[in-house]
N, C-alpha and C positions, 0 to 999 in steps of 0.2 A: 478393895473398897469399890463400891459401885458408884456410878456417876449420879449426880442429883437428878431427880425426876423433874422435868420441866413443869412449870405451873400450868394448870388447866385453864383454858380460855373459853369464852363463849363461842359456839360454832359460827362460822362465817359462810355465807352461801358461796357456791362456786361462781367465779367471775363470769363464766360462760352463760350461766343461767341465774342472774341475780334476782333476789326477791321472791323466790318460790318456796322457800323453806326446805324441809327434808322430805325424802320419799316416805320415810316411816310416818311422819306426821300426816302426809297426804293420804296414805293408804288407810290409816286409822280413821281419818275424817270421813272418807268415802264409805268405808264399811259401816260406820255408825249411821250414816245417812241412809244407806240401802236397808239396813236392818230396821231403822225407825219407821220406814215406809212399808215394811213387810214385803219388800220385793224379793224375788228369787235372787240368791247370791251364788253366782258361779265364779270361782276364783281362778280366772285365767292369768292373774298376777302371780299365783304361786309358782315357785321356781324349783320345785322338788317333787318327787313322788309323794303321795299322801302317806301319813304315818301308818306303818303296818301294825295296826293295833293287835290283831290276832297273833301275829308272830311275836310281838313284844310280850303279850300275855303269856304265851307258851314258855318263852325263855325265862320270864320271871317266876312262873310256877315251878319250872324245873330247877332253877338256881336257888330259890328261896323257900323251898319246902325243907323237910328234915332229911339230911343235915344241910345247913346253909352253905352255899358254895364258898370255897376258900378264896374266890375272887373278890369277895366282900372284905376288903382290907383297907388300910389307910391309903389315901391318895395324896397325902401331904407332899410327898416327893414324886408324885406320879404313880398311878396304880401299876405295880410291877408287871402284871399280866398284860395290861394294855401296852406298856412300853415294850415288853418282850415280843408281842405279836407285831408291832410296828417295826421293831428292829429287824425282825426276819423278813417282813414285807419289803423294806427298803434296802436290805443287805448292808446295814450300817451298825456300828456298836451302839448299845443302849444309851451311852453317854451323848450321842448325837440326836436323841429324840427327847422332846419335852412335851408333856401333856398340858393342855390349856382349856379354858372354859370357852369352847367353841372356836371357830376360825377367826371370829372377830376379836376375841380375847387374845388369840395368838398374834394377830397383826398388831394389836395395841402394845403387847409386850415387846415385839421386835422394834417398833418405833421408839419406845421409851428407852430400850436398852442400847440401841445402836446410834441414836441421834441425840443431839443437844440443841438448845435454842440457837437459832441462826442457821442450822442445817435445813436441807430441803429434800423432798421426795419428788421423783419424776414418775407421774402416774398416767396410765393409759386413759384415753377418751375416744369413744364412749367407754364408760366404765362404771363399776359399782361405786355408789356415792360414798360409802364408808371408807374407801381407800384414801380419799382426800379429806373427808370430814374428820376422821380420827386424827390425821396428821395435824390439822388446824387446831383441834381440841388440845393438842399437846404443844402448841406454839411453834409448829414447824412450817417452813415454807413449802409451797406446792407448785410445781410446774407440770405441764402436760405434753405428751406426745400423742399423735392421732393414729388410730387404727383405721385404715382407709380401704375403699373399694367394696365390692360386694362380699368379699371374704373377710372384711375387717382385718386386713393383714398388718403384721408388725414389720416396720421398716427399720432395720438396725442402723442405717445411716441417719435417719431422722432422730433416733434415740441419741446417737453420738453427738449430733448437732445441738440437741436440747439440753445436754448435760452442762451444768455450770460449776464453778468452784464450790458452791454450797451443796451440790447434790451428793447424797450419801446412799440413797436407795433408789432403785428402779422397781416399779410395782406393776405387774400385769397378771392376767388370769388366763388359764388354759385348762379346759375350754373357756372361751371368752364369755364373761357376763357383761353385757346383756345378749350378745348375738348367738352364742353357742358355737361359734367357729373355733377351729383348732389352729394352734401355732405349731409348725413342724419343728422337728428336732434340730435341723440345721440352723433355722432362724434363732431358736433359743440359744444354741451354742454360740452363734455370732454375737448375740446380746451379752452373753456371759463373758466372751473374750473382751468386749468393750469395757465391761465392768471390771474385769481383772486388771486391764491396763490402767484404769483410773483409780484402783484401790477401793472400789465400792462394791455393793452387793445388789443382787436381783432377787426380789421376793416374787415367787410364782405361786399364785393361788390355784390349787388343783382340786377344788371342791367338786367340780363336775367331771373330773378325769375318768371316773368309773363308768360314765355313760358311754364311753367309746367301747365298741365291741371288744371282748377280751382278746380275740385273735388279732386285732389290729391296734391294740392299746400299747403305746410306747412306754418305756420305763419312765419313772418319775424324773422330772427335770433336775432334781438334786444329784442324779448320777452323772450329769454332764460336766459339772464344774464346782469347785469349792466356793465359787462366788454366789452360787444359787442357794437360796433358802426356800424350802417348800412349806406351805401350810395346807392343811386339809382338815376334814371333820366327817362325822357320820350324818350330818344334817342333810346335805344335798344328795349324797349317794344312796342313803338308806331311808330318808325321810324321818330320821330320829333326832329332830331338833330338841326334843324333850330331854335328851341325855346331856346336851351341852358338852359333848366330847370332841375337842379339837386337838391339834398337835402341830408342832414345829419340827422340821428335820433340817439340820444345818451342819456345816463343817465345824470342827472342834473350836476354832478361834471365835467366830461369832457366837457359837452356842455357850461358851463360857460366860460371855457377857449377858446373854439372854437369861441363862439359868441363874446367875448371880442376882439379877433383878427379880426374877420370879420368886426366888427363895426369900427375898426381902419383903415383897408386897403381895404375892399371890396366895390367897386363902380361899378362893371361891370354888375350887374343884370339889365336886361331890363324891364322897366315898360310894354312895349307893349308885349314882348314875354311871360312874366309871367302872363299877363292878359289873353292871349290866353291859356296858360297852365292851368289857373284856370278854364276856360270854358271846356277844355278837361277833367280835373279831375272831374268836376261836372257831365259831361255826357260822361263817358268812354265807354259806351256800343258799339257805332259804331266803335270805335278804337279797342276795344277788338275783335269784330266780324271780323274786317278787318285782324287783326293778325291771328286769328284762321282760317279764310278761306284761307289765304295765305299759312299757314303751312299745312292745310289739303290737299291742292293741291300739295305742294312741297314734302312732306314727302314720299309718295309712290315712287316718282321718285328716291330720294336719297337711299331709302331702296333697290330698285331694282338694282341700279348700285353698291351699296356697297356689296351686296350679290354676284354680278358677279365678282367684283374685288377680293373678298376673294376666290371664287371658282377658279379663274384663277391665284391665287398666286401673285396678283399685290399689295395687301396691307394686313396688319394685324391690329388688333385692333377692338374694338366694336364701334357700332354706338350708340350715346346717345339716351335715350328714349324720351327726350324732347329737345326743343331748336331749333335753326336755324343754328348751326355750328357743324362741325365734324372735327376730327384731326387724320386721319389715318396715320399709319407708312407705307411709301412706301418701297416695297421689293427691296433690292439691290440698292437703291438710298440714298446716305448719304448727298450729296450736294444738298439740295432742293432749295437753291437760284439759282444755275445754272439751275436746272430743271425748276423752275418757270419762269425764264427769257426766257428759250428756248420755253416753252409752250406759253407764251405771244407773243413772236416774231412769232411763227409758226401759231397761229390761233386767237390771240387777246383775249384769255381767261386767266384771272389772278387769281391765288390762292395765299395764304399767306404762305411764307416759314417758316418752323418750327424753323429755326435759330433765328428768331426774338422773339420767345417765349421760347427760351432756350432748344429746342428739334430738333436738326438737323435730317433730315430724315423723318420728319412729314410735312404735309401741313394742314393748316386750310382752310376748305371749308365752305363758307356761301351759304346756299341753300334756303333762304327766298326770292325767286324771282318768276316771272311769270313762269308757267310751261314750256313754249317754251324756255325761257332763261336757266332754270335749265337743261332741257333735252339737249339742244345744248351744254352747257358748260360741263356737265358731260360726254357726248359722246366724245367731243373733248379731255377731260382729259383722258378718257379711251384709245382713239387712241394714245394720247401722251405717256401714260405710256407704252403701248406695243411697240411703235416705239422707244422711248428712251431706253427701255430695250434692243432692238435689236441693237441700235447704240452703247450702252455701251458694249454689248457682243462682237461686232466686234472689239471694241477697247481693249477688254480684261480687262475692268474695272468692269464688272458686276459680 
């Protein structure tokens, strides 16, 4: 018998950033404004490679001509070909893998299956706003631990100190969203040991893990401890948000509870989308090559601009070694919502304000774009930082 699903409540803003609404609401509002003014739209807020339309077209043509691929089958209990590929990737039995409607759907399932009203999650900050928003939607308590320093490091001792009797899950991302910084395996293991001692679990969001160079990429965090639950999807690694293919990998005990709830309430997994996902997972090489080529072209551009910004005193903070996002601290600018809206209105370039990740004064920049778009967007951002600094100085607020 599954536990009752907690009632859905209206979302509550993060205590650290009250009254600003959600990031999703903000980005939709700004995009509408930019488009209505017919300004150029450069999406430096995007946090994945662009959708590989031609690769997707090719795989659809090959899989859905005559005869139609056998991968097009019921996904009611998870597409068996997707599950099989993931089972081999993680080196775990198929029973420890569960398909979901994206990583967000996966996280929601975990919250609902493993927690009850009165329970709490301990979530990283800065962090992805849905980590805490989804928890509150399900009536759960939310506490925070801070990722600190230029590397947004995770401190296991701080996590241990922030755990309360109500804590049932610790939630973090690796690579980190919004900074792109990595957590090393020793630190993850230390966090897992803390969780094991308290009888709780650690959810590690690994949607950006594939951006680490293959020869330096560690094994999934789920290999470290039965206390760790991994979530991932095809959205960030391959730009395939259209497939809404996410998954959970967990030890047998938590997976039994998650699967029981999924079998009771989850009807949204698409047969068609997950059939295409199976074809992608069986032949990932073109999609890996696409991501690698995109980042190989984009990274030297962001590295050049970031070095210039630091030399000119426009930003502080390190650029991550891997990934497609960066999270610099803007010098002398604390209200990054106001700055981001000014930048979008001025030149149609949109960045993500740090307020929506719990770190006002920062902006998240997504640079997995075509070189011309990255260069234009970063040049406009550079000009904007200088001009905004001058405007603030004249107002006496810089």
